Backbone and ligand atoms as CSV (ligand in chain L), in Angstrom:
chain,resi,resn,atom,element,x,y,z
A,1,MET,N,N,112.617,42.390,244.320
A,1,MET,CA,C,112.140,43.650,245.003
A,1,MET,C,C,113.260,44.273,245.826
A,2,SER,N,N,113.545,45.437,245.606
A,2,SER,CA,C,114.475,46.107,246.477
A,2,SER,C,C,113.947,47.411,246.982
A,3,CYS,N,N,113.400,47.304,248.205
A,3,CYS,CA,C,112.822,48.517,248.873
A,3,CYS,C,C,113.843,49.066,249.854
A,4,PRO,N,N,114.206,50.286,249.776
A,4,PRO,CA,C,115.280,50.846,250.671
A,4,PRO,C,C,114.865,50.847,252.134
A,5,LEU,N,N,113.561,50.726,252.422
A,5,LEU,CA,C,113.070,50.800,253.856
A,5,LEU,C,C,112.957,49.413,254.466
A,6,CYS,N,N,112.742,48.397,253.666
A,6,CYS,CA,C,112.661,47.069,254.193
A,6,CYS,C,C,113.953,46.659,254.852
A,7,GLY,N,N,113.913,46.358,256.137
A,7,GLY,CA,C,115.105,45.886,256.854
A,7,GLY,C,C,116.122,46.979,257.202
A,8,VAL,N,N,115.756,48.266,256.988
A,8,VAL,CA,C,116.675,49.307,257.297
A,8,VAL,C,C,117.006,49.328,258.792
A,9,TRP,N,N,116.188,48.874,259.620
A,9,TRP,CA,C,116.441,48.839,261.050
A,9,TRP,C,C,117.593,47.779,261.394
A,10,ASP,N,N,117.760,46.821,260.439
A,10,ASP,CA,C,118.880,45.891,260.666
A,10,ASP,C,C,120.116,46.385,259.967
A,11,ARG,N,N,120.024,46.909,258.780
A,11,ARG,CA,C,121.139,47.384,257.969
A,11,ARG,C,C,121.802,48.600,258.653
A,12,GLU,N,N,120.951,49.476,259.233
A,12,GLU,CA,C,121.523,50.705,259.875
A,12,GLU,C,C,121.141,50.687,261.295
A,13,SER,N,N,121.549,49.572,261.962
A,13,SER,CA,C,121.163,49.444,263.360
A,13,SER,C,C,121.732,50.471,264.314
A,14,GLU,N,N,122.895,51.116,263.889
A,14,GLU,CA,C,123.394,52.173,264.743
A,14,GLU,C,C,122.567,53.421,264.740
A,15,GLY,N,N,121.660,53.508,263.769
A,15,GLY,CA,C,120.787,54.622,263.706
A,15,GLY,C,C,119.429,54.417,264.304
A,16,VAL,N,N,119.238,53.221,264.874
A,16,VAL,CA,C,117.853,52.923,265.485
A,16,VAL,C,C,117.813,53.523,266.894
A,17,LEU,N,N,116.831,54.350,267.103
A,17,LEU,CA,C,116.650,55.030,268.378
A,17,LEU,C,C,115.666,54.306,269.310
A,18,TRP,N,N,114.730,53.569,268.623
A,18,TRP,CA,C,113.705,52.818,269.322
A,18,TRP,C,C,113.070,51.818,268.381
A,19,GLN,N,N,112.598,50.693,268.831
A,19,GLN,CA,C,111.864,49.788,267.956
A,19,GLN,C,C,111.037,48.893,268.828
A,20,ASN,N,N,110.006,48.327,268.255
A,20,ASN,CA,C,109.274,47.274,268.800
A,20,ASN,C,C,109.022,46.215,267.763
A,21,LYS,N,N,108.070,45.338,267.954
A,21,LYS,CA,C,107.876,44.273,266.935
A,21,LYS,C,C,107.420,44.847,265.580
A,22,TYR,N,N,106.762,45.885,265.606
A,22,TYR,CA,C,106.129,46.338,264.401
A,22,TYR,C,C,106.713,47.651,263.705
A,23,PHE,N,N,107.366,48.404,264.511
A,23,PHE,CA,C,107.875,49.715,263.991
A,23,PHE,C,C,109.339,49.918,264.504
A,24,ALA,N,N,109.978,50.835,263.743
A,24,ALA,CA,C,111.309,51.245,264.200
A,24,ALA,C,C,111.459,52.749,263.978
A,25,LEU,N,N,112.168,53.364,264.887
A,25,LEU,CA,C,112.480,54.853,264.773
A,25,LEU,C,C,114.032,54.891,264.406
A,26,VAL,N,N,114.212,55.343,263.186
A,26,VAL,CA,C,115.553,55.293,262.625
A,26,VAL,C,C,116.017,56.610,262.131
A,27,ARG,N,N,117.173,56.998,262.431
A,27,ARG,CA,C,117.847,58.268,261.867
A,27,ARG,C,C,118.040,58.047,260.307
A,28,THR,N,N,117.588,59.090,259.599
A,28,THR,CA,C,117.705,58.858,258.114
A,28,THR,C,C,119.222,59.133,257.646
A,29,LYS,N,N,119.577,58.340,256.671
A,29,LYS,CA,C,120.969,58.430,256.151
A,29,LYS,C,C,121.221,59.830,255.673
A,30,ASN,N,N,120.277,60.283,254.893
A,30,ASN,CA,C,120.430,61.610,254.312
A,30,ASN,C,C,119.682,62.626,255.266
A,31,LEU,N,N,120.483,63.524,255.956
A,31,LEU,CA,C,119.808,64.403,256.903
A,31,LEU,C,C,119.286,65.655,256.156
A,32,LYS,N,N,119.543,65.755,254.853
A,32,LYS,CA,C,118.964,66.909,254.072
A,32,LYS,C,C,119.234,68.269,254.727
A,33,GLY,N,N,120.386,68.410,255.271
A,33,GLY,CA,C,120.754,69.701,255.863
A,33,GLY,C,C,120.208,70.007,257.291
A,34,HIS,N,N,119.524,69.065,257.852
A,34,HIS,CA,C,119.075,69.152,259.210
A,34,HIS,C,C,120.087,68.601,260.181
A,35,LYS,N,N,120.069,69.043,261.391
A,35,LYS,CA,C,120.934,68.489,262.409
A,35,LYS,C,C,120.505,67.052,262.775
A,36,GLU,N,N,119.172,66.875,262.754
A,36,GLU,CA,C,118.593,65.520,263.013
A,36,GLU,C,C,117.337,65.381,262.127
A,37,ARG,N,N,117.197,64.129,261.634
A,37,ARG,CA,C,116.021,63.799,260.768
A,37,ARG,C,C,115.822,62.320,260.955
A,38,ILE,N,N,114.574,62.046,261.325
A,38,ILE,CA,C,114.266,60.670,261.778
A,38,ILE,C,C,113.058,60.135,261.010
A,39,MET,N,N,113.008,58.865,260.796
A,39,MET,CA,C,111.757,58.297,260.259
A,39,MET,C,C,111.234,57.215,261.151
A,40,LEU,N,N,109.926,57.148,261.194
A,40,LEU,CA,C,109.252,56.052,261.906
A,40,LEU,C,C,108.711,55.166,260.810
A,41,VAL,N,N,109.234,53.935,260.850
A,41,VAL,CA,C,108.944,53.022,259.717
A,41,VAL,C,C,108.322,51.746,260.206
A,42,SER,N,N,107.352,51.365,259.402
A,42,SER,CA,C,106.763,50.049,259.622
A,42,SER,C,C,107.640,48.919,259.267
A,43,LYS,N,N,107.649,47.855,260.031
A,43,LYS,CA,C,108.517,46.723,259.692
A,43,LYS,C,C,107.872,45.873,258.652
A,44,LYS,N,N,106.712,46.180,258.285
A,44,LYS,CA,C,106.014,45.442,257.191
A,44,LYS,C,C,105.903,46.284,256.000
A,45,HIS,N,N,106.197,45.767,254.847
A,45,HIS,CA,C,106.149,46.498,253.546
A,45,HIS,C,C,104.644,46.733,253.234
A,46,THR,N,N,104.131,47.824,253.607
A,46,THR,CA,C,102.670,48.070,253.401
A,46,THR,C,C,102.450,49.592,253.343
A,47,LYS,N,N,101.449,50.017,252.607
A,47,LYS,CA,C,101.120,51.439,252.563
A,47,LYS,C,C,100.291,51.818,253.741
A,48,VAL,N,N,99.616,50.846,254.352
A,48,VAL,CA,C,98.651,51.196,255.371
A,48,VAL,C,C,99.088,51.031,256.813
A,49,ASN,N,N,98.754,51.949,257.603
A,49,ASN,CA,C,99.008,51.817,259.019
A,49,ASN,C,C,97.850,52.565,259.737
A,50,HIS,N,N,97.364,51.874,260.800
A,50,HIS,CA,C,96.185,52.489,261.467
A,50,HIS,C,C,96.497,52.975,262.880
A,51,ASP,N,N,97.686,52.765,263.377
A,51,ASP,CA,C,98.054,53.129,264.740
A,51,ASP,C,C,99.107,54.166,264.778
A,52,MET,N,N,98.885,55.270,264.006
A,52,MET,CA,C,99.931,56.268,263.933
A,52,MET,C,C,100.125,56.995,265.276
A,53,ARG,N,N,99.005,57.361,265.885
A,53,ARG,CA,C,99.111,58.033,267.202
A,53,ARG,C,C,99.729,57.181,268.312
A,54,GLY,N,N,99.374,55.927,268.311
A,54,GLY,CA,C,99.908,55.004,269.305
A,54,GLY,C,C,101.357,54.809,269.228
A,55,VAL,N,N,101.830,54.648,267.957
A,55,VAL,CA,C,103.274,54.383,267.769
A,55,VAL,C,C,104.079,55.684,268.019
A,56,LEU,N,N,103.526,56.789,267.618
A,56,LEU,CA,C,104.220,58.082,267.929
A,56,LEU,C,C,104.308,58.283,269.499
A,57,GLN,N,N,103.259,57.983,270.114
A,57,GLN,CA,C,103.232,58.124,271.578
A,57,GLN,C,C,104.326,57.224,272.209
A,58,ALA,N,N,104.366,55.958,271.755
A,58,ALA,CA,C,105.392,55.089,272.302
A,58,ALA,C,C,106.817,55.505,272.065
A,59,SER,N,N,107.087,56.169,270.963
A,59,SER,CA,C,108.492,56.508,270.686
A,59,SER,C,C,108.784,58.020,271.036
A,60,LEU,N,N,107.816,58.688,271.547
A,60,LEU,CA,C,107.921,60.131,271.841
A,60,LEU,C,C,109.110,60.508,272.700
A,61,PRO,N,N,109.413,59.791,273.761
A,61,PRO,CA,C,110.604,60.199,274.565
A,61,PRO,C,C,111.891,60.143,273.703
A,62,PHE,N,N,111.955,59.303,272.822
A,62,PHE,CA,C,113.276,59.239,271.923
A,62,PHE,C,C,113.258,60.273,270.927
A,63,ILE,N,N,112.068,60.648,270.419
A,63,ILE,CA,C,112.002,61.828,269.439
A,63,ILE,C,C,112.339,63.096,270.181
A,64,MET,N,N,111.845,63.276,271.430
A,64,MET,CA,C,112.094,64.444,272.176
A,64,MET,C,C,113.628,64.630,272.492
A,65,LYS,N,N,114.197,63.539,272.800
A,65,LYS,CA,C,115.667,63.429,273.179
A,65,LYS,C,C,116.507,63.854,271.954
A,66,ALA,N,N,116.148,63.293,270.856
A,66,ALA,CA,C,116.947,63.496,269.631
A,66,ALA,C,C,116.879,64.912,269.134
A,67,PHE,N,N,115.754,65.544,269.345
A,67,PHE,CA,C,115.566,66.982,268.875
A,67,PHE,C,C,115.590,67.975,270.011
A,68,ASP,N,N,116.390,67.696,271.005
A,68,ASP,CA,C,116.394,68.642,272.205
A,68,ASP,C,C,117.056,69.976,271.821
A,69,TYR,N,N,117.571,70.141,270.628
A,69,TYR,CA,C,118.206,71.431,270.237
A,69,TYR,C,C,117.189,72.407,269.622
A,70,THR,N,N,115.954,71.993,269.416
A,70,THR,CA,C,115.022,72.846,268.699
A,70,THR,C,C,113.728,73.043,269.495
A,71,TYR,N,N,112.818,73.899,268.967
A,71,TYR,CA,C,111.591,74.218,269.729
A,71,TYR,C,C,110.452,73.269,269.351
A,72,LYS,N,N,110.334,72.923,268.190
A,72,LYS,CA,C,109.258,71.975,267.752
A,72,LYS,C,C,109.661,71.231,266.544
A,73,VAL,N,N,109.110,70.048,266.437
A,73,VAL,CA,C,109.319,69.242,265.206
A,73,VAL,C,C,107.976,68.892,264.568
A,74,ILE,N,N,107.967,68.606,263.339
A,74,ILE,CA,C,106.753,68.180,262.680
A,74,ILE,C,C,106.819,66.812,262.113
A,75,VAL,N,N,105.661,66.230,261.941
A,75,VAL,CA,C,105.615,64.821,261.398
A,75,VAL,C,C,104.969,64.893,260.028
A,76,LEU,N,N,105.696,64.432,259.042
A,76,LEU,CA,C,105.235,64.505,257.637
A,76,LEU,C,C,104.938,63.089,257.164
A,77,ASP,N,N,103.940,62.958,256.299
A,77,ASP,CA,C,103.536,61.679,255.769
A,77,ASP,C,C,104.462,61.252,254.680
A,78,GLY,N,N,105.055,60.074,254.892
A,78,GLY,CA,C,106.061,59.507,253.925
A,78,GLY,C,C,105.547,59.337,252.567
A,79,LYS,N,N,104.267,59.367,252.362
A,79,LYS,CA,C,103.738,59.096,250.977
A,79,LYS,C,C,103.976,60.223,250.064
A,80,PHE,N,N,104.419,61.346,250.572
A,80,PHE,CA,C,104.767,62.461,249.671
A,80,PHE,C,C,106.318,62.457,249.397
A,81,GLY,N,N,107.013,61.461,249.995
A,81,GLY,CA,C,108.502,61.363,249.753
A,81,GLY,C,C,108.756,60.436,248.602
A,82,SER,N,N,109.957,59.966,248.536
A,82,SER,CA,C,110.422,59.174,247.416
A,82,SER,C,C,110.074,57.714,247.557
A,83,ILE,N,N,109.644,57.331,248.760
A,83,ILE,CA,C,109.259,55.818,248.910
A,83,ILE,C,C,107.865,55.729,249.492
A,84,PRO,N,N,106.830,56.014,248.584
A,84,PRO,CA,C,105.458,56.024,249.059
A,84,PRO,C,C,104.858,54.669,249.331
A,85,ASP,N,N,105.511,53.549,248.936
A,85,ASP,CA,C,104.875,52.267,249.046
A,85,ASP,C,C,105.146,51.564,250.367
A,86,HIS,N,N,106.116,52.089,251.112
A,86,HIS,CA,C,106.442,51.510,252.410
A,86,HIS,C,C,106.063,52.552,253.456
A,87,TRP,N,N,105.167,52.249,254.321
A,87,TRP,CA,C,104.613,53.246,255.287
A,87,TRP,C,C,105.692,53.741,256.174
A,88,HIS,N,N,105.803,55.039,256.252
A,88,HIS,CA,C,106.753,55.622,257.155
A,88,HIS,C,C,106.338,57.087,257.354
A,89,LEU,N,N,106.841,57.638,258.440
A,89,LEU,CA,C,106.581,59.044,258.759
A,89,LEU,C,C,107.948,59.706,258.812
A,90,CYS,N,N,108.077,60.971,258.386
A,90,CYS,CA,C,109.332,61.712,258.607
A,90,CYS,C,C,109.134,62.669,259.687
A,91,ILE,N,N,110.103,62.717,260.573
A,91,ILE,CA,C,110.025,63.599,261.664
A,91,ILE,C,C,111.265,64.539,261.599
A,92,THR,N,N,110.939,65.813,261.434
A,92,THR,CA,C,112.020,66.759,261.102
A,92,THR,C,C,111.859,68.053,261.808
A,93,ASP,N,N,112.928,68.744,262.099
A,93,ASP,CA,C,112.898,70.135,262.527
A,93,ASP,C,C,112.465,71.022,261.450
A,94,ILE,N,N,112.131,72.267,261.831
A,94,ILE,CA,C,111.756,73.248,260.804
A,94,ILE,C,C,112.693,74.392,260.740
A,95,GLU,N,N,113.956,74.110,261.164
A,95,GLU,CA,C,114.970,75.146,261.135
A,95,GLU,C,C,115.244,75.581,259.722
A,96,GLU,N,N,115.720,76.804,259.540
A,96,GLU,CA,C,116.006,77.355,258.238
A,96,GLU,C,C,117.150,76.687,257.613
A,97,GLY,N,N,117.169,76.682,256.282
A,97,GLY,CA,C,118.387,76.372,255.552
A,97,GLY,C,C,118.477,74.845,255.173
A,98,SER,N,N,117.417,74.087,255.379
A,98,SER,CA,C,117.523,72.720,254.994
A,98,SER,C,C,117.246,72.570,253.518
A,99,ASP,N,N,117.699,71.384,252.934
A,99,ASP,CA,C,117.541,71.121,251.505
A,99,ASP,C,C,116.115,70.933,251.111
A,100,ASP,N,N,115.301,70.425,252.079
A,100,ASP,CA,C,113.872,70.129,251.750
A,100,ASP,C,C,112.899,71.090,252.339
A,101,HIS,N,N,113.364,72.358,252.524
A,101,HIS,CA,C,112.464,73.361,253.118
A,101,HIS,C,C,111.189,73.555,252.295
A,102,GLN,N,N,111.260,73.619,250.981
A,102,GLN,CA,C,110.092,73.834,250.251
A,102,GLN,C,C,109.127,72.622,250.319
A,103,GLN,N,N,109.705,71.441,250.372
A,103,GLN,CA,C,108.835,70.184,250.515
A,103,GLN,C,C,108.175,70.245,251.868
A,104,ILE,N,N,108.818,70.685,252.952
A,104,ILE,CA,C,108.258,70.738,254.241
A,104,ILE,C,C,107.088,71.763,254.254
A,105,LEU,N,N,107.253,72.946,253.558
A,105,LEU,CA,C,106.174,73.859,253.455
A,105,LEU,C,C,105.043,73.353,252.551
A,106,GLY,N,N,105.354,72.568,251.613
A,106,GLY,CA,C,104.360,72.211,250.543
A,106,GLY,C,C,103.598,70.957,250.943
A,107,THR,N,N,103.970,70.214,251.899
A,107,THR,CA,C,103.252,68.975,252.226
A,107,THR,C,C,102.502,69.109,253.552
A,108,PRO,N,N,101.519,68.335,253.789
A,108,PRO,CA,C,100.722,68.493,255.105
A,108,PRO,C,C,101.572,68.052,256.304
A,109,TRP,N,N,101.381,68.725,257.306
A,109,TRP,CA,C,101.983,68.458,258.649
A,109,TRP,C,C,100.929,67.617,259.360
A,110,LEU,N,N,101.241,66.347,259.687
A,110,LEU,CA,C,100.267,65.494,260.384
A,110,LEU,C,C,100.144,65.920,261.831
A,111,PHE,N,N,101.274,66.176,262.369
A,111,PHE,CA,C,101.384,66.518,263.812
A,111,PHE,C,C,102.502,67.587,263.996
A,112,THR,N,N,102.307,68.354,265.005
A,112,THR,CA,C,103.370,69.166,265.470
A,112,THR,C,C,103.759,68.747,266.959
A,113,ILE,N,N,104.976,68.489,267.236
A,113,ILE,CA,C,105.452,68.006,268.508
A,113,ILE,C,C,106.237,69.079,269.133
A,114,PRO,N,N,105.727,69.669,270.230
A,114,PRO,CA,C,106.501,70.641,270.912
A,114,PRO,C,C,107.676,70.018,271.684
A,115,ILE,N,N,108.857,70.640,271.584
A,115,ILE,CA,C,110.023,70.043,272.254
A,115,ILE,C,C,110.418,70.852,273.505
A,116,LYS,N,N,110.486,72.176,273.301
A,116,LYS,CA,C,110.820,73.008,274.435
A,116,LYS,C,C,110.199,74.379,274.291
A,117,GLU,N,N,110.051,75.065,275.448
A,117,GLU,CA,C,109.327,76.298,275.323
A,117,GLU,C,C,110.263,77.448,274.963
A,118,TRP,N,N,109.628,78.488,274.408
A,118,TRP,CA,C,110.403,79.715,274.074
A,118,TRP,C,C,110.734,80.503,275.417
A,119,LYS,N,N,112.039,80.800,275.498
A,119,LYS,CA,C,112.387,81.592,276.644
A,119,LYS,C,C,113.059,82.841,276.106
A,120,LYS,N,N,112.683,84.010,276.510
A,120,LYS,CA,C,113.317,85.235,276.013
A,120,LYS,C,C,114.767,85.421,276.792
L,1,ZN,ZN,ZN,109.558,47.991,252.039
């Protein structure tokens, strides 16, 4: 079995922004034209996760810091991506010009995370 997400927190440890026993927040290797693109990945190879809100809450300060250049980020369900069998969420900005813009528009946004307020 070769799952690209299993052990990614060890293989790409320089991209790990936060982790605990069960989850890791890791910068994705392919940024798809974004300045920043992050995934929250389960350390267990499973499709199921029940504590999405809790783990997002725990890693929120690190998400906010990574995306401090933009107004809001969205959380996408990894099951619409290329690795549906290993539970993960994609956290991405919605700036124009990314390679996955159509996918961002076409898949459900689980959460919207406000980063900073609009100032004229
Ligand atoms: Zn896996």
